[in-house]
Structures are given as C-alpha cells and as structure tokens.
C-alpha positions as CSV (number, residue, x, y, z in Angstrom):
1,M,23.6,25.9,31.3
2,S,26.9,24.3,32.5
3,H,28.9,21.9,30.2
4,S,27.9,19.0,32.5
5,A,24.2,19.9,32.3
6,K,24.3,20.1,28.6
7,L,26.2,16.7,28.4
8,Q,23.4,15.2,30.6
9,K,20.7,16.6,28.4
10,A,22.3,15.2,25.3
11,N,22.8,11.8,26.9
12,A,19.1,11.7,27.9
13,S,18.0,12.5,24.4
14,G,20.4,9.9,22.9
15,M,22.0,12.5,20.7
16,D,25.5,11.5,22.2
17,N,25.0,8.3,20.1
18,P,26.3,8.9,16.5
19,L,23.9,6.4,15.2
20,N,20.8,8.0,16.8
21,F,21.9,11.4,15.5
22,A,22.4,10.0,12.0
23,V,18.9,8.4,12.0
24,T,17.3,11.5,13.4
25,N,19.0,13.7,10.8
26,R,18.2,11.3,8.0
27,D,14.5,11.2,9.1
28,R,14.4,15.1,9.1
29,E,15.9,15.2,5.7
30,T,13.2,12.7,4.5
31,I,10.4,14.7,6.0
32,D,11.7,17.9,4.3
33,M,12.0,16.1,1.0
34,V,8.5,14.7,1.0
35,A,7.1,18.0,2.3
36,A,8.7,19.9,-0.6
37,A,7.4,17.3,-3.1
38,V,3.8,17.8,-1.7
39,E,4.1,21.5,-1.7
40,H,5.2,21.6,-5.3
41,Q,2.9,18.7,-6.4
42,H,5.8,16.6,-7.4
43,T,4.0,13.4,-6.8
44,L,2.7,10.6,-9.1
45,L,1.5,7.0,-9.1
46,A,3.4,4.1,-10.4
47,F,1.1,1.1,-11.4
48,Q,1.9,-2.5,-10.9
49,P,-0.4,-5.3,-12.2
50,V,-1.8,-8.1,-10.1
51,M,-2.1,-11.2,-12.1
52,L,-4.7,-14.1,-11.9
53,S,-3.2,-17.4,-10.9
54,S,-5.8,-19.1,-13.0
55,N,-4.2,-17.3,-16.0
56,P,-0.9,-15.6,-15.1
57,Q,-1.1,-13.7,-18.4
58,Q,-4.3,-11.9,-17.4
59,V,-4.4,-8.8,-15.1
60,G,-6.9,-8.9,-12.3
61,F,-6.3,-5.4,-11.1
62,Y,-3.6,-2.8,-10.8
63,E,-2.1,-1.3,-7.6
64,G,-1.3,2.5,-7.7
65,L,1.8,3.1,-5.6
66,I,2.6,6.7,-4.6
67,R,6.0,8.2,-5.6
68,V,7.6,11.5,-5.0
69,M,10.3,13.4,-6.9
70,D,13.1,15.0,-5.0
71,E,14.8,18.2,-6.0
72,T,17.0,16.4,-8.6
73,G,14.1,14.8,-10.3
74,R,14.7,11.3,-8.9
75,I,11.6,9.3,-8.3
76,I,11.5,8.0,-4.7
77,P,9.3,5.0,-3.8
78,A,7.0,5.0,-0.9
79,K,9.0,2.3,1.0
80,D,11.9,4.9,1.3
81,F,9.7,7.5,3.2
82,V,6.3,6.2,4.4
83,H,7.6,4.8,7.7
84,V,8.9,8.3,8.6
85,I,5.7,10.3,7.8
86,E,3.1,7.7,8.7
87,G,2.3,9.2,12.1
88,R,2.4,12.9,10.8
89,E,-0.1,15.0,9.0
90,L,2.3,14.8,6.1
91,G,1.2,11.1,5.9
92,R,-2.4,12.1,5.6
93,K,-1.5,14.6,2.8
94,I,0.3,11.9,0.9
95,D,-2.7,9.5,1.3
96,A,-5.0,12.3,0.0
97,L,-2.8,12.9,-3.0
98,A,-2.5,9.1,-3.8
99,L,-6.3,8.8,-3.5
100,N,-7.0,11.7,-5.8
101,M,-4.7,10.5,-8.4
102,G,-6.0,7.0,-8.2
103,L,-9.6,8.0,-8.4
104,R,-8.9,10.4,-11.3
105,T,-7.3,7.4,-13.1
106,L,-10.3,5.2,-12.4
107,Y,-12.7,8.0,-13.7
108,E,-10.7,8.5,-16.9
109,N,-10.4,4.7,-17.5
110,P,-13.9,3.0,-17.1
111,T,-12.6,-0.5,-17.6
112,L,-9.8,-0.3,-15.0
113,R,-9.8,-1.7,-11.5
114,L,-7.3,-0.2,-9.1
115,S,-6.1,-0.5,-5.5
116,I,-4.8,2.5,-3.6
117,N,-2.9,2.4,-0.3
118,M,-4.1,4.3,2.8
119,S,-3.4,4.5,6.5
120,A,-6.1,3.8,9.0
121,R,-5.2,7.3,10.3
122,S,-6.6,8.8,7.2
123,I,-10.1,7.7,8.0
124,G,-10.8,10.7,9.9
125,Y,-8.8,13.1,7.8
126,P,-11.3,15.6,6.3
127,A,-9.4,16.3,3.0
128,W,-9.1,12.6,2.3
129,N,-12.8,12.1,2.8
130,R,-13.8,15.0,0.7
131,I,-11.7,13.6,-2.2
132,L,-13.5,10.2,-1.9
133,R,-16.9,11.7,-1.9
134,K,-16.1,14.0,-4.8
135,W,-15.1,11.2,-7.2
136,L,-17.7,8.7,-6.0
137,D,-20.4,11.4,-6.9
138,R,-18.9,11.6,-10.4
139,S,-19.3,8.0,-11.4
140,D,-21.8,5.3,-10.7
141,T,-19.1,2.5,-11.4
142,L,-16.1,4.0,-9.7
143,A,-16.7,2.5,-6.2
144,E,-17.0,-1.0,-7.4
145,R,-13.7,-0.6,-9.2
146,L,-11.8,0.7,-6.2
147,I,-9.9,-1.4,-3.7
148,L,-8.5,0.4,-0.7
149,E,-5.4,-1.3,0.8
150,I,-4.7,-0.9,4.6
151,T,-1.6,-2.5,6.1
152,E,-2.0,-5.0,8.8
153,S,0.0,-2.8,11.3
154,S,-2.1,0.2,10.6
155,A,-5.4,-1.7,10.9
156,M,-4.3,-2.9,14.3
157,D,-3.7,0.6,15.5
158,M,-7.4,1.4,15.5
159,P,-9.4,-1.8,14.7
160,E,-12.8,-0.5,15.7
161,K,-12.6,2.6,13.5
162,V,-11.4,0.4,10.5
163,V,-14.2,-2.0,11.0
164,E,-16.8,0.9,11.1
165,F,-15.3,2.6,8.1
166,M,-15.2,-0.5,6.0
167,D,-18.7,-1.4,6.8
168,E,-19.8,2.0,5.6
169,Q,-17.8,2.1,2.4
170,Q,-18.4,-1.6,1.4
171,G,-22.0,-0.7,1.4
172,K,-21.2,1.6,-1.5
173,G,-19.3,-1.1,-3.4
174,I,-15.7,-0.4,-2.4
175,S,-13.5,-3.3,-1.6
176,F,-10.8,-3.6,1.0
177,A,-7.5,-5.4,1.1
178,L,-5.4,-6.2,4.2
179,D,-1.9,-5.5,3.0
180,D,1.4,-7.1,4.2
181,F,-0.4,-9.9,6.1
182,G,1.8,-11.8,8.3
183,A,4.3,-8.9,8.8
184,G,2.6,-7.5,11.9
185,H,0.7,-9.0,14.8
186,T,-2.9,-9.3,13.8
187,A,-5.2,-9.9,16.8
188,L,-7.3,-12.8,15.7
189,R,-10.1,-11.7,17.8
190,Y,-10.5,-8.6,15.5
191,F,-9.7,-10.6,12.3
192,K,-13.1,-12.1,12.1
193,D,-14.8,-8.7,12.4
194,F,-12.8,-7.0,9.6
195,Y,-14.5,-8.5,6.6
196,F,-11.6,-7.7,4.2
197,D,-12.2,-8.7,0.6
198,V,-8.5,-9.3,-0.2
199,L,-5.7,-10.7,1.8
200,K,-2.2,-9.7,0.6
201,I,0.4,-12.1,1.9
202,D,3.6,-10.3,2.9
203,G,6.6,-10.8,0.5
204,Q,8.8,-12.1,3.3
205,F,6.9,-15.5,3.0
206,I,6.9,-15.4,-0.8
207,Q,10.5,-14.8,-2.0
208,G,12.2,-18.1,-2.6
209,I,9.1,-20.0,-1.4
210,S,9.7,-22.8,-4.0
211,N,12.8,-23.9,-1.9
212,D,11.3,-23.0,1.6
213,P,9.0,-25.7,3.1
214,D,8.5,-23.6,6.2
215,N,7.1,-20.6,4.2
216,Q,5.1,-23.0,2.1
217,A,3.4,-24.3,5.3
218,L,2.8,-20.7,6.5
219,T,1.4,-19.5,3.2
220,R,-0.8,-22.6,2.9
221,A,-2.3,-21.7,6.4
222,M,-2.8,-18.0,5.4
223,V,-4.6,-19.3,2.2
224,D,-6.8,-21.5,4.4
225,I,-7.7,-18.6,6.6
226,A,-8.5,-16.3,3.7
227,R,-10.8,-19.0,2.1
228,H,-12.6,-19.6,5.4
229,F,-13.4,-15.8,5.5
230,D,-14.2,-15.7,1.8
231,M,-11.3,-13.5,0.9
232,L,-9.2,-13.3,-2.3
233,T,-5.5,-14.0,-1.7
234,V,-2.6,-12.1,-3.3
235,A,1.0,-13.1,-3.0
236,E,3.4,-10.1,-3.0
237,L,7.0,-10.0,-4.3
238,V,6.8,-12.9,-6.8
239,E,10.1,-12.9,-8.6
240,T,10.7,-16.3,-10.3
241,A,8.8,-18.8,-12.3
242,E,9.4,-21.5,-9.7
243,D,7.9,-19.4,-6.9
244,M,4.9,-18.5,-9.1
245,Q,4.2,-22.3,-9.8
246,T,4.6,-23.1,-6.1
247,L,2.1,-20.3,-5.1
248,I,-0.4,-21.6,-7.8
249,D,-0.1,-25.0,-6.4
250,L,-0.8,-23.7,-2.8
251,G,-4.0,-22.2,-4.1
252,V,-3.1,-18.4,-4.0
253,D,-5.6,-16.5,-6.2
254,C,-3.4,-13.6,-7.5
255,L,0.2,-12.9,-8.0
256,Q,2.2,-9.6,-7.9
257,G,5.8,-8.9,-8.3
258,F,8.8,-8.1,-10.6
259,Y,8.5,-11.6,-12.3
260,F,5.5,-10.1,-14.2
261,S,6.2,-6.3,-14.1
262,A,7.9,-3.6,-12.2
263,P,5.8,-0.7,-11.1
264,T,5.6,1.9,-14.0
265,T,4.7,5.5,-14.2
266,R,3.8,4.9,-17.9
267,P,1.0,2.4,-17.8
268,Y,-0.5,1.2,-21.1
269,W,-3.5,3.4,-20.9
270,S,-1.5,6.6,-20.7
271,E,0.6,5.4,-23.6
272,L,-2.5,4.7,-25.7
273,K,-3.8,8.3,-25.0
274,K,-0.5,9.7,-26.1
275,K,-0.7,7.8,-29.4
276,A,-4.3,8.8,-29.9
277,A,-3.4,12.4,-29.3
278,R,-0.7,12.5,-32.1
C-alpha cells in the first residue's frame, strides 16, 4: 500500500486525530483491565445505603455497586469502565458477576433488601438468567428483597423486551428501578407501560438543588410523575444537609449519596460476621 493510500485510510478511521487515538487506546486499556479482573475473579460489590426521607437515619435498602480490581490492587468503580463495556459480552459477564454476588449477599442476610444494576442487554444472556433462577430456587423470600436497576438509556434501547421481562419477574416478587431518570430521553409513550416500582432521579438535578430553583421545579415534576404511576422516588447524589431538606420538602421518598455514606466494600453485616468468627 502506498504512503498516500495509508494516509487516506488513517484519515478515514480518524486515527490521524491524536484525541481519537488517545480515546481509542484508553478504551482498549479499560477493556483489557476489566477482562483481566473478570478472568481472575477480581470483582466485588460496594454497598451504599438508600435512606428513608421520613426518617433519614433509617435505611430503606442498599445498592450493590460492582467494582473491579486492577493489577495493582486498586478498586475501580463502575463509572470508570461501564460505558466502554456496555455493548460488549464483557458487559454481560460483569452483570452476571454483580447479580451472583448480590444474590449471595441476600441469601446470606435474610433481613437485607438490595438493589443490583443490570443492562437491558443482559435480559437475554443465558448465564445471567441461570444465576437468577439458581438463587431464586434457593430462597422463598429472596425475590421480594431484590430490586433490579435498569438505566433509563438502557431501557430505551429495547423497551418491549424490558416490559416483557419486568412483567414476568414482578410476578415472582422482584421489584424494578428506573435508574438515572432524567439523564436520557425516555419516550413517554413507553413510560406508562413500564410499571417500574422505583424511580431514581439522576444526580445532575440533585447536586446543589437547595440553591437551584430550576432543578427544584424539574425534580418536583419528576416526583409528580412517579406518584401518578405509584412509584417510589429516590434522589441520587445527595451531598449536603440543605439539599436533603429541600428534597424532603419536595416529597422525594428516599435519599442516597455521600451525605449519608460512601459505598463500602465492608458493610456492617460482613463486619458482624468477622467479629462472630473470632
């Protein structure tokens, strides 16, 4: 291939752009890091409490957030890699691992209620479904303590499949949360068919809401929508006492964020087990 032909090919692929090359290289490194963590089972869940607005000292449920460890032992949060692997089979493997760890946690802690994140793409993934069936068969109470969180953008990718899956699993007692609501472009013609149990309001509307009349109005509108469809509301990324009080005044049902607790890989129940084993 001539030099000019090679140059044209590079230009067509965008690799002549240093930024494009850097992004592509970074994504490839991220995929390799996550794949290695999955292969060596260097994955874990971090747990963050979701508090009740009626009593902000009381936990309503916990969210289990997938983490991977890189080769140096650093714990990497999902936000740093999930966007890169979402459309790949690696994303399905991560979903399956998160589900398995979450359901094991529920099985071992009969009083716990836990939400686990999933992509709509995992609905048809055989390994993910086998894990769900395996744990549901082991406990009569597990389904009613499980909340599956699907992001707004993921649900919109395949709304008919999500509706069908939710209908089937809600019959078993599983609840569903629409995550990051407001961040994407929900088609309202589908919204009334989803029957989500929980609406999680995206943190971009929540941070600094006590001083932001526009976000107060938008959040109030989302709370009204949720109430109309009989959904519980959760505000994400609550970071100050002022924001917490504003959200309570707006009628949000639950609160989640660093103001209450950062996600931890050492939840109270695991620490209790360690003490009991001594």
